[in-house]
PDB file as gemmi writes it, atoms N, CA and C in Angstrom:
CRYST1    1.000    1.000    1.000  90.00  90.00  90.00 P 1                      
ATOM      1  N   MET A   1       0.655  -1.363   0.417  1.00  0.00           N  
ATOM      2  CA  MET A   1       0.099  -0.011  -0.173  1.00  0.00           C  
ATOM      3  C   MET A   1       0.949   0.800  -0.051  1.00  0.00           C  
ATOM      4  N   HIS A   2       2.284   1.294   0.572  1.00  0.00           N  
ATOM      5  CA  HIS A   2       3.107   2.245   0.446  1.00  0.00           C  
ATOM      6  C   HIS A   2       3.605   2.746  -0.306  1.00  0.00           C  
ATOM      7  N   ASN A   3       3.699   1.283  -1.489  1.00  0.00           N  
ATOM      8  CA  ASN A   3       4.019   1.902  -2.561  1.00  0.00           C  
ATOM      9  C   ASN A   3       2.906   2.457  -3.598  1.00  0.00           C  
ATOM     10  N   THR A   4       1.887   2.049  -3.144  1.00  0.00           N  
ATOM     11  CA  THR A   4       1.403   2.948  -4.147  1.00  0.00           C  
ATOM     12  C   THR A   4       0.985   3.952  -4.336  1.00  0.00           C  
ATOM     13  N   SER A   5       1.138   4.548  -3.407  1.00  0.00           N  
ATOM     14  CA  SER A   5       0.595   5.951  -2.547  1.00  0.00           C  
ATOM     15  C   SER A   5       2.387   6.191  -3.270  1.00  0.00           C  
ATOM     16  N   ALA A   6       3.184   6.357  -3.314  1.00  0.00           N  
ATOM     17  CA  ALA A   6       4.352   6.953  -3.018  1.00  0.00           C  
ATOM     18  C   ALA A   6       4.637   6.714  -4.949  1.00  0.00           C  
ATOM     19  N   ALA A   7       3.728   5.550  -5.547  1.00  0.00           N  
ATOM     20  CA  ALA A   7       3.898   5.722  -6.915  1.00  0.00           C  
ATOM     21  C   ALA A   7       2.841   6.677  -7.608  1.00  0.00           C  
ATOM     22  N   THR A   8       1.840   6.929  -7.244  1.00  0.00           N  
ATOM     23  CA  THR A   8       0.639   7.696  -7.577  1.00  0.00           C  
ATOM     24  C   THR A   8       1.346   9.378  -7.711  1.00  0.00           C  
ATOM     25  N   TYR A   9       1.706  10.055  -6.140  1.00  0.00           N  
ATOM     26  CA  TYR A   9       2.596  11.290  -6.282  1.00  0.00           C  
ATOM     27  C   TYR A   9       3.768  11.250  -6.782  1.00  0.00           C  
ATOM     28  N   LEU A  10       4.521   9.879  -7.167  1.00  0.00           N  
ATOM     29  CA  LEU A  10       5.165  10.619  -8.605  1.00  0.00           C  
ATOM     30  C   LEU A  10       5.074  10.705  -9.654  1.00  0.00           C  
ATOM     31  N   ALA A  11       3.462  10.315  -9.911  1.00  0.00           N  
ATOM     32  CA  ALA A  11       2.541   9.874 -11.129  1.00  0.00           C  
ATOM     33  C   ALA A  11       2.080  11.663 -11.474  1.00  0.00           C  
ATOM     34  N   VAL A  12       1.601  12.139  -9.944  1.00  0.00           N  
ATOM     35  CA  VAL A  12       0.871  13.630 -10.122  1.00  0.00           C  
ATOM     36  C   VAL A  12       2.159  14.269 -10.528  1.00  0.00           C  
ATOM     37  N   ILE A  13       3.412  14.275  -9.924  1.00  0.00           N  
ATOM     38  CA  ILE A  13       4.386  15.093  -9.780  1.00  0.00           C  
ATOM     39  C   ILE A  13       4.751  14.991 -11.143  1.00  0.00           C  
ATOM     40  N   LEU A  14       4.910  14.256 -12.093  1.00  0.00           N  
ATOM     41  CA  LEU A  14       4.911  13.915 -13.246  1.00  0.00           C  
ATOM     42  C   LEU A  14       4.566  14.287 -14.525  1.00  0.00           C  
ATOM     43  N   ILE A  15       2.651  14.498 -14.163  1.00  0.00           N  
ATOM     44  CA  ILE A  15       2.123  15.042 -14.428  1.00  0.00           C  
ATOM     45  C   ILE A  15       2.196  16.698 -14.674  1.00  0.00           C  
ATOM     46  N   LEU A  16       2.092  17.157 -13.388  1.00  0.00           N  
ATOM     47  CA  LEU A  16       2.053  18.761 -12.988  1.00  0.00           C  
ATOM     48  C   LEU A  16       3.612  19.582 -13.294  1.00  0.00           C  
ATOM     49  N   VAL A  17       4.528  18.480 -13.927  1.00  0.00           N  
ATOM     50  CA  VAL A  17       5.630  18.711 -13.904  1.00  0.00           C  
ATOM     51  C   VAL A  17       5.564  18.878 -15.938  1.00  0.00           C  
ATOM     52  N   GLY A  18       5.044  17.917 -16.422  1.00  0.00           N  
ATOM     53  CA  GLY A  18       4.733  18.392 -18.137  1.00  0.00           C  
ATOM     54  C   GLY A  18       4.195  18.907 -17.860  1.00  0.00           C  
ATOM     55  N   LEU A  19       2.726  19.486 -17.413  1.00  0.00           N  
ATOM     56  CA  LEU A  19       2.007  20.003 -17.968  1.00  0.00           C  
ATOM     57  C   LEU A  19       2.306  21.659 -17.990  1.00  0.00           C  
ATOM     58  N   ARG A  20       3.172  22.200 -17.033  1.00  0.00           N  
ATOM     59  CA  ARG A  20       3.727  22.808 -17.299  1.00  0.00           C  
ATOM     60  C   ARG A  20       5.039  22.986 -18.069  1.00  0.00           C  
ATOM     61  N   LEU A  21       5.537  22.477 -18.366  1.00  0.00           N  
ATOM     62  CA  LEU A  21       6.527  22.460 -19.963  1.00  0.00           C  
ATOM     63  C   LEU A  21       5.541  22.655 -20.719  1.00  0.00           C  
ATOM     64  N   ILE A  22       4.816  22.241 -21.423  1.00  0.00           N  
ATOM     65  CA  ILE A  22       3.916  22.190 -22.549  1.00  0.00           C  
ATOM     66  C   ILE A  22       2.721  23.503 -22.891  1.00  0.00           C  
ATOM     67  N   LEU A  23       2.161  23.990 -21.503  1.00  0.00           N  
ATOM     68  CA  LEU A  23       1.634  25.427 -21.385  1.00  0.00           C  
ATOM     69  C   LEU A  23       2.517  26.362 -21.419  1.00  0.00           C  
ATOM     70  N   PRO A  24       2.129  27.195 -22.327  1.00  0.00           N  
ATOM     71  CA  PRO A  24       3.126  28.922 -22.070  1.00  0.00           C  
ATOM     72  C   PRO A  24       2.555  29.090 -20.861  1.00  0.00           C  
ATOM     73  N   PRO A  25       3.658  29.846 -20.005  1.00  0.00           N  
ATOM     74  CA  PRO A  25       3.758  30.430 -18.676  1.00  0.00           C  
ATOM     75  C   PRO A  25       2.569  31.857 -19.055  1.00  0.00           C  
ATOM     76  N   VAL A  26       1.410  32.157 -17.775  1.00  0.00           N  
ATOM     77  CA  VAL A  26       0.426  32.933 -17.520  1.00  0.00           C  
ATOM     78  C   VAL A  26       1.286  34.035 -16.930  1.00  0.00           C  
ATOM     79  N   GLU A  27       1.235  35.094 -17.425  1.00  0.00           N  
ATOM     80  CA  GLU A  27       0.865  36.530 -16.178  1.00  0.00           C  
ATOM     81  C   GLU A  27      -0.230  37.006 -15.831  1.00  0.00           C  
ATOM     82  N   ALA A  28      -0.147  37.414 -14.606  1.00  0.00           N  
ATOM     83  CA  ALA A  28      -1.480  37.664 -14.140  1.00  0.00           C  
ATOM     84  C   ALA A  28      -0.852  38.888 -13.993  1.00  0.00           C  
ATOM     85  N   ILE A  29       0.048  40.172 -14.194  1.00  0.00           N  
ATOM     86  CA  ILE A  29      -0.200  40.737 -14.098  1.00  0.00           C  
ATOM     87  C   ILE A  29       0.693  41.678 -14.867  1.00  0.00           C  
ATOM     88  N   CYS A  30      -0.229  42.011 -15.822  1.00  0.00           N  
ATOM     89  CA  CYS A  30       0.818  42.980 -17.093  1.00  0.00           C  
ATOM     90  C   CYS A  30       1.629  44.147 -16.525  1.00  0.00           C  
ATOM     91  N   LYS A  31       2.435  44.329 -17.274  1.00  0.00           N  
ATOM     92  CA  LYS A  31       3.330  45.228 -17.392  1.00  0.00           C  
ATOM     93  C   LYS A  31       3.160  46.605 -18.024  1.00  0.00           C  
ATOM     94  N   ALA A  32       3.116  48.029 -17.218  1.00  0.00           N  
ATOM     95  CA  ALA A  32       2.858  49.071 -17.848  1.00  0.00           C  
ATOM     96  C   ALA A  32       3.047  49.368 -19.377  1.00  0.00           C  
ATOM     97  N   ASP A  33       3.886  48.671 -20.188  1.00  0.00           N  
ATOM     98  CA  ASP A  33       4.308  49.074 -21.251  1.00  0.00           C  
ATOM     99  C   ASP A  33       3.444  47.715 -22.725  1.00  0.00           C  
ATOM    100  N   ASP A  34       3.018  46.950 -22.195  1.00  0.00           N  
ATOM    101  CA  ASP A  34       1.525  45.912 -22.274  1.00  0.00           C  
ATOM    102  C   ASP A  34       0.209  45.938 -22.464  1.00  0.00           C  
ATOM    103  N   TYR A  35      -0.084  47.324 -21.291  1.00  0.00           N  
ATOM    104  CA  TYR A  35      -0.919  47.641 -21.420  1.00  0.00           C  
ATOM    105  C   TYR A  35      -1.840  47.847 -23.001  1.00  0.00           C  
ATOM    106  N   CYS A  36      -1.137  48.562 -23.458  1.00  0.00           N  
ATOM    107  CA  CYS A  36      -1.494  49.418 -25.078  1.00  0.00           C  
ATOM    108  C   CYS A  36      -0.374  48.584 -26.027  1.00  0.00           C  
ATOM    109  N   PRO A  37      -0.462  48.913 -27.578  1.00  0.00           N  
ATOM    110  CA  PRO A  37      -0.122  49.267 -28.702  1.00  0.00           C  
ATOM    111  C   PRO A  37       1.336  50.215 -27.970  1.00  0.00           C  
ATOM    112  N   TYR A  38       2.144  50.589 -29.243  1.00  0.00           N  
ATOM    113  CA  TYR A  38       3.227  51.849 -29.310  1.00  0.00           C  
ATOM    114  C   TYR A  38       2.473  52.706 -29.741  1.00  0.00           C  
ATOM    115  N   GLY A  39       2.976  53.570 -29.018  1.00  0.00           N  
ATOM    116  CA  GLY A  39       2.107  55.285 -30.041  1.00  0.00           C  
ATOM    117  C   GLY A  39       0.818  54.953 -29.407  1.00  0.00           C  
ATOM    118  N   TRP A  40       0.283  54.633 -28.379  1.00  0.00           N  
ATOM    119  CA  TRP A  40      -0.527  54.343 -27.664  1.00  0.00           C  
ATOM    120  C   TRP A  40      -0.530  54.922 -26.252  1.00  0.00           C  
ATOM    121  N   ASN A  41      -1.922  54.964 -25.362  1.00  0.00           N  
ATOM    122  CA  ASN A  41      -1.786  55.575 -24.321  1.00  0.00           C  
ATOM    123  C   ASN A  41      -3.203  55.383 -23.272  1.00  0.00           C  
ATOM    124  N   VAL A  42      -2.973  54.043 -22.392  1.00  0.00           N  
ATOM    125  CA  VAL A  42      -3.917  53.910 -21.619  1.00  0.00           C  
ATOM    126  C   VAL A  42      -4.707  55.033 -20.618  1.00  0.00           C  
ATOM    127  N   LYS A  43      -5.959  54.769 -20.533  1.00  0.00           N  
ATOM    128  CA  LYS A  43      -6.817  55.992 -19.502  1.00  0.00           C  
ATOM    129  C   LYS A  43      -6.529  55.087 -18.015  1.00  0.00           C  
ATOM    130  N   ARG A  44      -6.478  55.987 -17.760  1.00  0.00           N  
ATOM    131  CA  ARG A  44      -5.932  56.025 -16.309  1.00  0.00           C  
ATOM    132  C   ARG A  44      -6.862  55.978 -15.359  1.00  0.00           C  
ATOM    133  N   LYS A  45      -7.276  55.274 -14.138  1.00  0.00           N  
ATOM    134  CA  LYS A  45      -8.672  55.749 -13.096  1.00  0.00           C  
ATOM    135  C   LYS A  45      -7.647  57.148 -12.144  1.00  0.00           C  
ATOM    136  N   ALA A  46      -8.525  57.532 -10.939  1.00  0.00           N  
ATOM    137  CA  ALA A  46      -8.595  58.207 -10.217  1.00  0.00           C  
ATOM    138  C   ALA A  46      -7.186  58.254  -9.886  1.00  0.00           C  
ATOM    139  N   ASN A  47      -6.543  56.824  -9.109  1.00  0.00           N  
ATOM    140  CA  ASN A  47      -5.788  56.480  -8.641  1.00  0.00           C  
ATOM    141  C   ASN A  47      -4.499  55.663  -9.433  1.00  0.00           C  
ATOM    142  N   LEU A  48      -4.604  56.073 -10.626  1.00  0.00           N  
ATOM    143  CA  LEU A  48      -3.851  55.740 -11.484  1.00  0.00           C  
ATOM    144  C   LEU A  48      -3.814  54.564 -11.810  1.00  0.00           C  
ATOM    145  N   ASP A  49      -4.243  53.799 -11.650  1.00  0.00           N  
ATOM    146  CA  ASP A  49      -4.905  52.433 -11.841  1.00  0.00           C  
ATOM    147  C   ASP A  49      -5.411  52.457 -13.500  1.00  0.00           C  
ATOM    148  N   PRO A  50      -4.914  51.605 -14.341  1.00  0.00           N  
ATOM    149  CA  PRO A  50      -5.234  51.193 -16.042  1.00  0.00           C  
ATOM    150  C   PRO A  50      -6.296  51.164 -16.344  1.00  0.00           C  
ATOM    151  N   THR A  51      -7.930  51.472 -16.474  1.00  0.00           N  
ATOM    152  CA  THR A  51      -8.636  51.223 -16.743  1.00  0.00           C  
ATOM    153  C   THR A  51      -9.005  49.805 -17.814  1.00  0.00           C  
ATOM    154  N   THR A  52      -9.635  48.924 -17.333  1.00  0.00           N  
ATOM    155  CA  THR A  52      -9.802  47.220 -18.343  1.00  0.00           C  
ATOM    156  C   THR A  52     -10.847  47.366 -18.678  1.00  0.00           C  
ATOM    157  N   CYS A  53     -11.515  46.706 -19.772  1.00  0.00           N  
ATOM    158  CA  CYS A  53     -12.754  47.182 -20.272  1.00  0.00           C  
ATOM    159  C   CYS A  53     -13.286  45.726 -20.747  1.00  0.00           C  
ATOM    160  N   ASP A  54     -14.795  45.480 -20.749  1.00  0.00           N  
ATOM    161  CA  ASP A  54     -15.150  43.922 -20.788  1.00  0.00           C  
ATOM    162  C   ASP A  54     -15.794  44.264 -23.306  1.00  0.00           C  
ATOM    163  N   PRO A  55     -14.940  43.186 -23.897  1.00  0.00           N  
ATOM    164  CA  PRO A  55     -15.300  43.677 -25.139  1.00  0.00           C  
ATOM    165  C   PRO A  55     -15.998  43.417 -25.317  1.00  0.00           C  
ATOM    166  N   THR A  56     -17.175  42.733 -24.860  1.00  0.00           N  
ATOM    167  CA  THR A  56     -18.044  41.830 -25.047  1.00  0.00           C  
ATOM    168  C   THR A  56     -18.879  43.123 -24.503  1.00  0.00           C  
ATOM    169  N   ALA A  57     -18.958  44.076 -23.582  1.00  0.00           N  
ATOM    170  CA  ALA A  57     -20.210  45.280 -22.965  1.00  0.00           C  
ATOM    171  C   ALA A  57     -20.271  45.936 -24.710  1.00  0.00           C  
ATOM    172  N   ALA A  58     -21.554  46.876 -24.204  1.00  0.00           N  
ATOM    173  CA  ALA A  58     -22.467  47.666 -25.701  1.00  0.00           C  
ATOM    174  C   ALA A  58     -21.570  48.923 -25.372  1.00  0.00           C  
ATOM    175  N   VAL A  59     -21.237  49.448 -24.243  1.00  0.00           N  
ATOM    176  CA  VAL A  59     -20.058  50.905 -24.410  1.00  0.00           C  
ATOM    177  C   VAL A  59     -18.969  50.037 -23.829  1.00  0.00           C  
ATOM    178  N   LYS A  60     -18.319  50.063 -24.599  1.00  0.00           N  
ATOM    179  CA  LYS A  60     -16.391  49.492 -23.762  1.00  0.00           C  
ATOM    180  C   LYS A  60     -15.703  50.262 -23.310  1.00  0.00           C  
ATOM    181  N   CYS A  61     -15.768  51.371 -23.531  1.00  0.00           N  
ATOM    182  CA  CYS A  61     -14.436  52.598 -23.499  1.00  0.00           C  
ATOM    183  C   CYS A  61     -15.433  54.650 -23.552  1.00  0.00           C  
ATOM    184  N   GLU A  62     -14.803  55.295 -22.301  1.00  0.00           N  
ATOM    185  CA  GLU A  62     -15.501  56.223 -22.325  1.00  0.00           C  
ATOM    186  C   GLU A  62     -14.337  57.185 -23.873  1.00  0.00           C  
ATOM    187  N   LYS A  63     -15.052  57.877 -24.331  1.00  0.00           N  
ATOM    188  CA  LYS A  63     -14.955  58.599 -26.233  1.00  0.00           C  
ATOM    189  C   LYS A  63     -13.180  59.418 -25.480  1.00  0.00           C  
ATOM    190  N   PRO A  64     -12.667  59.482 -26.398  1.00  0.00           N  
ATOM    191  CA  PRO A  64     -12.420  58.875 -27.369  1.00  0.00           C  
ATOM    192  C   PRO A  64     -11.074  57.188 -27.125  1.00  0.00           C  
ATOM    193  N   TYR A  65     -10.952  56.381 -26.693  1.00  0.00           N  
ATOM    194  CA  TYR A  65     -10.147  55.758 -25.979  1.00  0.00           C  
ATOM    195  C   TYR A  65     -11.391  54.431 -26.907  1.00  0.00           C  
ATOM    196  N   GLN A  66     -10.497  53.638 -26.571  1.00  0.00           N  
ATOM    197  CA  GLN A  66     -11.432  51.881 -27.833  1.00  0.00           C  
ATOM    198  C   GLN A  66     -11.165  51.047 -26.811  1.00  0.00           C  
ATOM    199  N   CYS A  67     -11.122  49.899 -26.288  1.00  0.00           N  
ATOM    200  CA  CYS A  67     -11.003  48.423 -25.731  1.00  0.00           C  
ATOM    201  C   CYS A  67      -9.973  47.463 -26.523  1.00  0.00           C  
ATOM    202  N   VAL A  68      -8.819  47.566 -26.369  1.00  0.00           N  
ATOM    203  CA  VAL A  68      -8.135  46.984 -27.013  1.00  0.00           C  
ATOM    204  C   VAL A  68      -7.410  45.552 -26.090  1.00  0.00           C  
ATOM    205  N   HIS A  69      -7.851  44.551 -26.520  1.00  0.00           N  
ATOM    206  CA  HIS A  69      -6.759  43.298 -25.633  1.00  0.00           C  
ATOM    207  C   HIS A  69      -5.190  43.686 -25.989  1.00  0.00           C  
ATOM    208  N   SER A  70      -4.641  43.323 -24.485  1.00  0.00           N  
ATOM    209  CA  SER A  70      -3.342  43.394 -24.458  1.00  0.00           C  
ATOM    210  C   SER A  70      -2.586  41.718 -24.555  1.00  0.00           C  
ATOM    211  N   HIS A  71      -1.032  41.990 -24.785  1.00  0.00           N  
ATOM    212  CA  HIS A  71       0.035  40.765 -25.314  1.00  0.00           C  
ATOM    213  C   HIS A  71      -0.622  39.982 -23.765  1.00  0.00           C  
ATOM    214  N   CYS A  72      -0.980  40.545 -22.587  1.00  0.00           N  
ATOM    215  CA  CYS A  72      -0.734  39.754 -20.845  1.00  0.00           C  
ATOM    216  C   CYS A  72      -2.590  38.915 -21.054  1.00  0.00           C  
ATOM    217  N   GLY A  73      -3.435  39.293 -22.164  1.00  0.00           N  
ATOM    218  CA  GLY A  73      -4.249  38.054 -21.736  1.00  0.00           C  
ATOM    219  C   GLY A  73      -5.720  39.622 -21.281  1.00  0.00           C  
ATOM    220  N   MET A  74      -4.798  40.362 -20.662  1.00  0.00           N  
ATOM    221  CA  MET A  74      -6.618  41.467 -20.346  1.00  0.00           C  
ATOM    222  C   MET A  74      -6.486  42.017 -21.451  1.00  0.00           C  
ATOM    223  N   SER A  75      -8.193  43.307 -21.532  1.00  0.00           N  
ATOM    224  CA  SER A  75      -8.582  43.885 -22.710  1.00  0.00           C  
ATOM    225  C   SER A  75      -8.281  45.756 -21.884  1.00  0.00           C  
ATOM    226  N   PHE A  76      -7.587  47.146 -21.900  1.00  0.00           N  
ATOM    227  CA  PHE A  76      -7.436  47.952 -21.428  1.00  0.00           C  
ATOM    228  C   PHE A  76      -8.254  49.308 -22.652  1.00  0.00           C  
ATOM    229  N   CYS A  77      -9.114  49.963 -22.003  1.00  0.00           N  
ATOM    230  CA  CYS A  77      -8.974  50.822 -22.629  1.00  0.00           C  
ATOM    231  C   CYS A  77      -7.702  52.195 -23.017  1.00  0.00           C  
ATOM    232  N   CYS A  78      -7.436  52.796 -24.320  1.00  0.00           N  
ATOM    233  CA  CYS A  78      -6.626  52.545 -25.321  1.00  0.00           C  
ATOM    234  C   CYS A  78      -6.845  53.947 -26.116  1.00  0.00           C  
ATOM    235  N   VAL A  79      -6.154  54.936 -26.521  1.00  0.00           N  
ATOM    236  CA  VAL A  79      -6.113  55.706 -27.777  1.00  0.00           C  
ATOM    237  C   VAL A  79      -5.215  56.324 -28.158  1.00  0.00           C  
ATOM    238  N   GLN A  80      -4.611  56.023 -29.464  1.00  0.00           N  
ATOM    239  CA  GLN A  80      -3.610  56.665 -30.200  1.00  0.00           C  
ATOM    240  C   GLN A  80      -3.470  57.937 -29.626  1.00  0.00           C  
ATOM    241  N   GLU A  81      -2.499  58.319 -29.418  1.00  0.00           N  
ATOM    242  CA  GLU A  81      -1.448  59.467 -29.495  1.00  0.00           C  
ATOM    243  C   GLU A  81      -2.066  60.602 -30.228  1.00  0.00           C  
ATOM    244  N   LYS A  82      -1.725  60.581 -31.281  1.00  0.00           N  
ATOM    245  CA  LYS A  82      -2.359  61.551 -32.281  1.00  0.00           C  
ATOM    246  C   LYS A  82      -4.597  61.629 -32.433  1.00  0.00           C  
ATOM    247  N   ARG A  83      -4.728  60.203 -32.290  1.00  0.00           N  
ATOM    248  CA  ARG A  83      -6.289  61.021 -32.472  1.00  0.00           C  
ATOM    249  C   ARG A  83      -6.744  60.883 -30.958  1.00  0.00           C  
ATOM    250  N   PHE A  84      -5.870  60.966 -29.774  1.00  0.00           N  
ATOM    251  CA  PHE A  84      -6.375  61.471 -28.256  1.00  0.00           C  
ATOM    252  C   PHE A  84      -6.427  63.148 -28.495  1.00  0.00           C  
ATOM    253  N   LYS A  85      -5.305  63.414 -29.465  1.00  0.00           N  
ATOM    254  CA  LYS A  85      -5.042  64.931 -29.669  1.00  0.00           C  
ATOM    255  C   LYS A  85      -5.743  65.916 -30.585  1.00  0.00           C  
ATOM    256  N   GLN A  86      -6.463  65.796 -31.324  1.00  0.00           N  
ATOM    257  CA  GLN A  86      -7.617  65.656 -31.898  1.00  0.00           C  
ATOM    258  C   GLN A  86      -8.669  65.175 -31.685  1.00  0.00           C  
ATOM    259  N   TRP A  87      -8.884  64.764 -31.120  1.00  0.00           N  
ATOM    260  CA  TRP A  87      -9.917  64.673 -30.278  1.00  0.00           C  
ATOM    261  C   TRP A  87     -10.152  66.173 -28.911  1.00  0.00           C  
ATOM    262  N   LEU A  88      -9.140  66.001 -28.349  1.00  0.00           N  
ATOM    263  CA  LEU A  88      -9.129  67.315 -27.392  1.00  0.00           C  
ATOM    264  C   LEU A  88      -9.319  68.306 -28.194  1.00  0.00           C  
ATOM    265  N   GLU A  89      -8.651  68.265 -29.140  1.00  0.00           N  
ATOM    266  CA  GLU A  89      -8.813  69.803 -30.543  1.00  0.00           C  
ATOM    267  C   GLU A  89     -10.137  69.990 -30.799  1.00  0.00           C  
ATOM    268  N   ALA A  90     -10.744  69.195 -31.581  1.00  0.00           N  
ATOM    269  CA  ALA A  90     -12.016  69.250 -31.482  1.00  0.00           C  
ATOM    270  C   ALA A  90     -13.537  69.376 -30.568  1.00  0.00           C  
ATOM    271  N   LYS A  91     -12.944  68.737 -29.126  1.00  0.00           N  
ATOM    272  CA  LYS A  91     -13.465  69.288 -28.463  1.00  0.00           C  
ATOM    273  C   LYS A  91     -13.198  71.153 -27.293  1.00  0.00           C  
ATOM    274  N   GLU A  92     -12.532  70.986 -27.682  1.00  0.00           N  
ATOM    275  CA  GLU A  92     -11.704  72.324 -27.338  1.00  0.00           C  
ATOM    276  C   GLU A  92     -12.935  73.937 -28.062  1.00  0.00           C  
ATOM    277  N   ILE A  93     -12.786  73.319 -29.545  1.00  0.00           N  
ATOM    278  CA  ILE A  93     -13.393  74.239 -30.013  1.00  0.00           C  
ATOM    279  C   ILE A  93     -14.742  74.121 -29.832  1.00  0.00           C  
ATOM    280  N   ALA A  94     -15.108  73.078 -29.961  1.00  0.00           N  
ATOM    281  CA  ALA A  94     -17.034  72.816 -29.359  1.00  0.00           C  
ATOM    282  C   ALA A  94     -17.476  73.085 -28.264  1.00  0.00           C  
ATOM    283  N   GLU A  95     -16.169  73.443 -26.712  1.00  0.00           N  
ATOM    284  CA  GLU A  95     -17.024  74.075 -25.538  1.00  0.00           C  
ATOM    285  C   GLU A  95     -16.426  75.870 -26.837  1.00  0.00           C  
ATOM    286  N   GLU A  96     -15.515  76.507 -26.535  1.00  0.00           N  
ATOM    287  CA  GLU A  96     -15.180  77.502 -27.957  1.00  0.00           C  
ATOM    288  C   GLU A  96     -16.900  77.975 -28.092  1.00  0.00           C  
ATOM    289  N   MET A  97     -17.590  77.806 -29.146  1.00  0.00           N  
ATOM    290  CA  MET A  97     -18.099  77.266 -29.956  1.00  0.00           C  
ATOM    291  C   MET A  97     -19.719  77.786 -29.118  1.00  0.00           C  
ATOM    292  N   GLU A  98     -20.000  76.584 -28.374  1.00  0.00           N  
ATOM    293  CA  GLU A  98     -21.164  77.165 -27.847  1.00  0.00           C  
ATOM    294  C   GLU A  98     -21.413  78.012 -26.542  1.00  0.00           C  
ATOM    295  N   ASN A  99     -19.772  77.930 -25.704  1.00  0.00           N  
ATOM    296  CA  ASN A  99     -19.251  79.809 -25.366  1.00  0.00           C  
ATOM    297  C   ASN A  99     -19.825  80.772 -25.954  1.00  0.00           C  
ATOM    298  N   ASP A 100     -19.082  80.749 -27.524  1.00  0.00           N  
ATOM    299  CA  ASP A 100     -19.607  82.133 -28.149  1.00  0.00           C  
ATOM    300  C   ASP A 100     -21.335  81.807 -28.465  1.00  0.00           C  
ATOM    301  N   SER A 101     -22.252  81.053 -28.627  1.00  0.00           N  
ATOM    302  CA  SER A 101     -23.142  80.939 -28.483  1.00  0.00           C  
ATOM    303  C   SER A 101     -23.871  81.039 -27.180  1.00  0.00           C  
ATOM    304  N   ASP A 102     -23.541  80.950 -25.773  1.00  0.00           N  
ATOM    305  CA  ASP A 102     -23.994  81.304 -24.515  1.00  0.00           C  
ATOM    306  C   ASP A 102     -23.457  82.708 -24.364  1.00  0.00           C  
ATOM    307  N   ASP A 103     -22.319  83.790 -25.403  1.00  0.00           N  
ATOM    308  CA  ASP A 103     -22.708  84.830 -25.348  1.00  0.00           C  
ATOM    309  C   ASP A 103     -23.121  85.683 -26.060  1.00  0.00           C  
ATOM    310  N   SER A 104     -23.383  85.369 -27.554  1.00  0.00           N  
ATOM    311  CA  SER A 104     -24.660  86.065 -28.148  1.00  0.00           C  
ATOM    312  C   SER A 104     -25.670  85.914 -28.002  1.00  0.00           C  
ATOM    313  N   ASP A 105     -26.626  84.720 -26.959  1.00  0.00           N  
ATOM    314  CA  ASP A 105     -27.158  84.637 -26.100  1.00  0.00           C  
ATOM    315  C   ASP A 105     -27.958  85.710 -25.208  1.00  0.00           C  
ATOM    316  N   GLU A 106     -26.419  85.736 -24.356  1.00  0.00           N  
ATOM    317  CA  GLU A 106     -26.659  86.657 -23.131  1.00  0.00           C  
ATOM    318  C   GLU A 106     -27.131  88.422 -23.749  1.00  0.00           C  
ATOM    319  N   ARG A 107     -26.176  88.449 -24.975  1.00  0.00           N  
ATOM    320  CA  ARG A 107     -26.145  89.989 -26.161  1.00  0.00           C  
ATOM    321  C   ARG A 107     -27.584  90.140 -26.193  1.00  0.00           C  
ATOM    322  N   LYS A 108     -28.394  89.088 -26.528  1.00  0.00           N  
ATOM    323  CA  LYS A 108     -29.835  89.567 -27.648  1.00  0.00           C  
ATOM    324  C   LYS A 108     -30.948  89.695 -26.196  1.00  0.00           C  
ATOM    325  N   SER A 109     -30.213  88.604 -25.265  1.00  0.00           N  
ATOM    326  CA  SER A 109     -31.587  89.316 -24.068  1.00  0.00           C  
ATOM    327  C   SER A 109     -31.211  90.862 -23.212  1.00  0.00           C  
ATOM    328  N   ASP A 110     -29.790  90.940 -23.422  1.00  0.00           N  
ATOM    329  CA  ASP A 110     -29.825  92.215 -23.108  1.00  0.00           C  
ATOM    330  C   ASP A 110     -30.681  93.294 -24.166  1.00  0.00           C  
ATOM    331  N   THR A 111     -30.105  92.910 -25.464  1.00  0.00           N  
ATOM    332  CA  THR A 111     -30.487  93.939 -25.942  1.00  0.00           C  
ATOM    333  C   THR A 111     -32.295  94.394 -25.515  1.00  0.00           C  
ATOM    334  N   GLN A 112     -32.553  93.207 -26.006  1.00  0.00           N  
ATOM    335  CA  GLN A 112     -34.008  93.344 -25.290  1.00  0.00           C  
ATOM    336  C   GLN A 112     -34.674  94.134 -24.487  1.00  0.00           C  
ATOM    337  N   GLU A 113     -34.106  93.682 -23.175  1.00  0.00           N  
ATOM    338  CA  GLU A 113     -34.528  94.502 -22.009  1.00  0.00           C  
ATOM    339  C   GLU A 113     -34.594  96.012 -22.180  1.00  0.00           C  
ATOM    340  N   LEU A 114     -33.217  96.471 -23.229  1.00  0.00           N  
ATOM    341  CA  LEU A 114     -33.710  97.754 -22.830  1.00  0.00           C  
ATOM    342  C   LEU A 114     -34.938  98.246 -23.973  1.00  0.00           C  
TER     343      LEU A 114                                                      
END                                                                             
């Protein structure tokens, strides 16, 4: 009986070692360079953690970020640097136009009161 249990333990150990050699290692934690492709930036939370996303969700990431699957097996909200700059510029222009519209509405109401 003692020999049977030793043989069982040896078989289990050999199986585990064999699986370890066959299967690629799994990284549980991504390095910062692995979050997004080169030239892309990851969206950070208030505590500076990277924002992960669910590729199957209806809304994956806030605009202009996209849900990108990384090499380490997780998905992150990422944006191309060039696209982010273009989005910021467009947002600033839209805000300026809205402010100009609000200013002209105020001027119209001021002249109507006179």
